[in-house]
N, C-alpha and C positions, 0 to 999 in steps of 0.2 A: 580766329582759330589759329592754332600753332602747328606748323608743319613738322612732321617727325624728324626732318633733316635739320631743324633749327632748335637746338636745346634751349632750355630756359636760362636766362642770364643769372637768376638767383634760385637757390634751392627753395622748393615749396615746403610749407609746413606739412607734417605728416597727416594732418586733419583735412587737407585740401585734396579733393579728388579731381583729377584732370581728365577731360574727355576731348579727344582730338577729332574734330569734324573733317579735317583734311580737305579744307576748301581754300586753295592757295591764291587768294586775292593779290598777294604781293607779287605774284608772277606775271600779272597783267602787263607790267611795264616792258616786257621783252617782246610784245606783239606790236605790229603796226596798227594804226588807228582802226580800220574797219574790222580787223580780226580781234582787236582788243575789245571793241564794243560787243561782238558776238560772245566772247568768252566771259565778259563781265556779266552779261545776262544769264549765261549758262551757270556761272558760279553762284549767282544770286538764287536761281531756282534750286540748285544743289544745296546751298546753305539753308534756305527756307525749309526744305524737306527734312534735312538731317537735324536741324535745330528743333523743329516742331516735334519730331519723333522723340528726341532726347528730353525735351521739356514735358511731354506727355508721360514719359516714363518716370522722371524724377519728381514731378509735382512740387516745384519750389514755391516758397512763400514770396520771395523777392527775386527779380531779375535785374541785374546791373550791367550796363554797357557804358561806353565812353564816346565822346564826340570824335575820337579817332576813327570810329566805325560808322561814320555817317553814311557810307555806301550801303550799309545794311540796317540803318536805324529804323527805317520804315518797316522792314521785315520783323524786327524785334518788337516794335510797337504794336504790330498787328498779330502777334502770336495768340493762339487759342489757349488761354490759361487764365486762372483766377489770380495769378501772382501779380503783385504790385511791381511797377516798372520804374527804374531809376536810370537816368543818363547823366554821366559825369563830364564836366568840361575841364580838361587838364591843360589847355593852352588858351591863349587870348582869343576872344570872340572874333576880332577882325582878321586873325590869322586863319581861322577856320572858314571864313567867308570866301569862297572861290572867286567871286566877282572882283575882289580886290587884287587878284593876281593878273587880271587881264584888262586893265583900264585903258590900254592903248590899242587893243584889238576888239573892234566893235562886235564881230560875229562871236568870238570866244566869250566876250563879256556878256552877251545875251544868253548864251548857253550856260555860263556860270551862274547867272541870275536865276535861271530856271532850276538849276541844281540846288542853289541856296534856298529857293522858295519851297522846293520839295522837301528839303531837309528840315526847314522850319515847321512845316506842317506835321512832319513825323515827330519832332520834338514836342509839339503841343499835345501829343497823345500820351506822353509819359506822365506818371503821377508826380514825379519830382525831378528837377534838375539840380545837381550838386555842383557848385563851383568852388574854386580854391580861394577866391578873393571877392570882396564886395564890388570892386570895380568891374570884374567880369560878370558878376550877377546883374549889375545895372544894365550892361550891354545886352545880355540875354533875356532880360525881363519881358520884352514884348513877344518872345517866342515860346515861353514856357508857362504852364499852369501855375507852378509854384517853384521857388528857388530856395535852396538851403546852402549856406556857406560853411564848408568844412575844409580846413587847410590840410596840406600834406603833413605827415608826422616826420620828425627827424629819426634817423635810424638808431641813435642812442643819445643819452644825455649823460655826459661824464659826471662821476660822483663829486668831482671838485673841479674848479676852474683850472684849465691847462696853462694859461699864460702866467708869467712871472713878472716881477717888477723890474727885471733886467731886460733892457731892449735888445732884440736880436737884429734890429735895423732891417727887417724883412717884411715885405708886403706879399700876401698870398692871393692868388686867383685860381679858379677852377671852372672847367666847363669844356664842352666840345670846341674845337678850333674851327668855328664856322662864322658866317657873317652875323648871325643872331647875337652871339656872345660879345661882339664888339671889341675884340682884343686889338684890332687896328686902332680903335679910338683910345684904348688904354695906352698903347705905345706912344701915340701922339701926345697924350696928356702927360705921361711921365717925362717925355722929351722936354717939355716946357719947364720942368722943375729939377731935372736930374743934376744940374750944376749946383743947385742950392742944397742938395742932400747927398753928397758924394759917398757917404757910408752906406746908403740904403740900396737894396736890391729888390727885384720883383720876381717871384717864382710863380709861373703859370703851370697848372697841371691839367693835361687833357690831350686828346689826339683828334685829328680831323683833317678835312680837305684843305684848310687854309694854312697848314703848317709851312709850306714852301713860301707862300706870300708873306707870312708873318716873319719868317726867318730873313727874307730879303729886306723887309721893313727895318728890322733890327740892325742889319748891316748899313742900310741907308742913313739911319739916324745915329749910327755909331753907339748902339746900346746893347750889342751882343754880349758885353761883359757885365751888364747891369740888369737886363731882363732875360730870364731863362725859360725856355719851353721844355717842360718836363713831361714824360709819359704819364698816363693815368696811374693812380696809385690805389691799392686796395685798402690803405690805411690813411685816408685823408685827415682823420682826426689828429694823427701824430703830426702832420704838417701844420694844421691849425695851431697846435700846441707850441710850435717853435716860430710862430709868426706874431707880428705886432698888431696888424689889422688886415681885414679882407677888403678887396675891391671888386665890385660887380659893374662891368661896363656894358651890359647887354642893351641892345636896341629894343627888345621886348622880352617878356617872360610870361610863363603861365602862373608862376608863383615865386620862384627864387629860393629853392630849398637850401642851397649852399649858404645863403645868408643866415638862416635859422641854425644850421649846423655850426657855422663859425661862431655865432653868438653864444651857442650852448657851451662853447669852450672858454668863454670869457674874453673874446676879442671883439672889438667894435667893427663896424663895416662902413665903408664909403660906397655909395651906389648911385647910378643914374636913377632918377625917379621915373622909370619907364613903366608902361603898362605891361603886366600888372604885378603886384606883389611888394616891391621894395617900400612903397609908401605906406603899406599896411603892416609890414614886418618891422621896419625901422621907425623909431620916433626921433625925428631930426633934433640933433644937439643934445639928446638924452642918452641914447645907446648907439648912435652912429650919425652919419652925415648923408644928406641927400643932395645930389647935384641935378641941375636941370637936364632933362633927357637929351642925349646926343650933344650936349654942350661940353666940348673938350676942355676949354679954358676953365669952366666951372669945376669940372672933375679934377683938373690939375690943382686948382686952388683948395679944394676940399681935402685932397690927398696931402698937400703941403701943410695945411692946418693940422691934420692929424699927426704928421711927422713932428711938427714943431711944438705941439702941446702935449707933452708926455703925461703930465699929471692928469689932465682932463681925459686923455686917451685911456688911462687905467681906470678912471672912474666910469667912463662910458662902457668899458669892458665888463665891469661888475654889473652894471645895469642891463647890459646886453644878455648876460647869462640868465638873469632873473626873467627877462622878457621872453627868452627862448623856452622857458618851462611850459608855456602854453602850447607848444608843439610836441610835447612828449607823447610817446606812442599811446600810453594808457589814457591820456586826455582826449586825443583825437579819436581813438577807437571807441571810447564811450559815446562820442557824438554820433558815430555811425550806429552803434547799438540802440541809442535813443531813437534815431530815425527809423530803424527797422521795426522796433517795438511799436512806435506810433502808427506806422503804416499797416500793421497787422492787428490793431486793436479791434 
């Protein structure tokens, strides 16, 4: 549910009707543990009542939720309705498993295991689970009746390739400045090759809690004039267009949409082969390069190879654009339509 005080990040299509249940689960974090438990149960009761009332009124054919909402997944699974139910996984399986967060705390680990077990039972009640990648599907397989893989779509597919045959000596990266995105690993990797490619620079677009730490790292490695931390941009495609290749240094991903976006512009990518997404989006040495997950030296080697092999880089860019066509909106939307139609036959 979306609180009225928090507007949507993106404008909704005029055909989308929004109903605000005004159940503010996100506010739970401001309470101390005992009070938080009380309010969590209160919000669950409120959510169940208001959602059931809305569902009875609308009589939908399909109800869709995500694994972000595991706190209410059992409520949605048990709704009194003839609608078919779908649950989407937008992040890696092992990230959603709470027990992985408390491996060193025995009591919390047991409580997290109980939470995960309850969530798994709820997921088994859904008609279909949709995952973004085959890797995530394999991990969720034992918890779902049926799994369908449908990737994220790219926001647009440029009419023509953006990149030119003239090198800009520029590497582009994008994402939140947090531990997941691994920009600290990127800085370490570029530090290993910076002296061998003095004309090249790295532009990172994004904001987040790690900006101060990353800025300090750039000073420590004497790279503040080679790697630049730029604020988020509303036109990332323009930035792709003036870059030679993209680098993804994430420790984990749910999919890695920025890879498909960059590829659609005709620039190849270098990425850690982390869970999940990069290994399914990029075909190694065809439309990009895959480095061993978390291996800074390997990432540096792959970046340097891309820098030093201009002709191959351009060829990979053309292949990347062709590969990205499978993530066009009309292609992905049709997969959802096919699933909806099948469920309601």
